[in-house]
C-alpha atoms as one frame of an Amber mdcrd trajectory, in Angstrom:
protein
 -22.088 151.980 168.720 -21.797 153.817 171.989 -24.082 151.230 173.614 -21.777
 148.340 172.613 -18.688 150.272 173.768 -20.261 150.779 177.195 -21.070 147.009
 177.361 -17.463 146.209 176.392 -16.054 148.511 179.112 -18.385 147.133 181.794
 -17.510 143.571 180.843 -13.777 144.297 180.934 -14.203 146.039 184.310 -16.128
 143.015 185.637 -13.392 140.664 184.462 -10.709 142.781 186.105 -12.647 142.915
 189.359 -13.023 139.139 189.443  -9.271 138.726 188.731  -8.341 141.137 191.515
 -10.544 139.335 194.053  -9.246 135.869 193.109  -5.665 136.667 192.317  -4.293
 133.385 193.719  -6.688 131.224 191.721  -5.963 133.225 188.584  -2.209 132.814
 188.854  -2.581 129.059 189.633  -4.907 128.517 186.671  -3.481 126.289 183.936
  -5.356 126.527 180.694  -3.985 123.255 179.275  -5.177 121.227 182.276  -8.561
 123.006 182.057  -8.925 122.078 178.385  -7.879 118.419 179.026 -10.520 118.099
 181.723 -13.114 119.757 179.478 -12.215 117.391 176.668 -12.498 114.376 178.963
 -15.950 115.545 180.077 -17.048 116.090 176.486 -15.895 112.594 175.481 -17.705
 111.034 178.448 -20.886 112.953 177.538 -20.552 111.852 173.893 -20.281 108.143
 174.814 -22.905 108.348 177.573 -25.774 110.170 175.793 -25.125 111.985 172.554
 -23.705 109.071 170.482 -26.726 106.826 170.908 -29.164 109.658 170.308 -27.359
 110.924 167.180 -27.134 107.397 165.702 -30.846 106.861 166.405 -31.604 110.202
 164.777 -29.599 109.317 161.645 -31.190 105.842 161.450 -34.723 107.409 161.522
 -33.785 109.940 158.843 -32.221 107.285 156.625 -35.255 105.047 156.993 -37.510
 107.974 156.078 -35.337 108.794 153.038 -35.423 105.197 151.938 -39.239 105.094
 152.214 -39.484 108.374 150.225 -37.183 106.983 147.515 -39.286 103.789 147.282
 -42.533 105.789 147.008 -40.953 107.961 144.320 -39.771 104.883 142.441 -43.259
 103.377 142.631 -44.840 106.607 141.368 -42.381 106.599 138.418 -43.222 102.989
 137.594 -46.940 103.776 137.677 -46.375 106.771 135.336 -44.360 104.632 132.938
 -47.106 101.995 132.946 -49.706 104.621 132.137 -47.581 105.970 129.306 -47.075
 102.493 127.955 -50.861 101.923 128.108 -51.534 105.166 126.204 -48.931 104.176
 123.608 -50.520 100.733 123.164 -53.984 102.296 122.823 -52.808 104.528 120.009
 -51.713 101.495 118.066 -47.993 102.059 118.317 -47.300  98.607 119.686 -45.691
  97.453 122.937 -42.413  99.290 122.395 -43.320 101.851 119.787 -41.310 100.203
 116.972 -43.965  97.794 115.757 -45.658  99.412 112.711 -47.473  96.332 111.475
 -45.714  96.396 108.127 -42.027  95.801 107.592 -41.121  99.335 106.552 -37.911
  99.267 108.518 -36.614  96.264 106.529 -37.212  98.035 103.199 -35.075 101.033
 103.993
């Protein structure tokens, strides 16, 4: 804890030293204007570089997700086909309700 307290005091001392050396700039500084300029720079950067890159990234991930979903669907269809084949081999009919005799009608 002492280590962090020393770092805090040194940082505060450094900030005060910078303010004392540049007193005129510090008093003329307007935070609202600074933030407006920063926002304008961020918007320009977004439109110039980050927007295209982020959309390309999302497109690649969505394409990969779509391919994964199609592969999963195909695997499920293959599993269902195998189950249907096993069911037909056991003599249960195509849908499992065909017993060969009309026992359902006699109930």
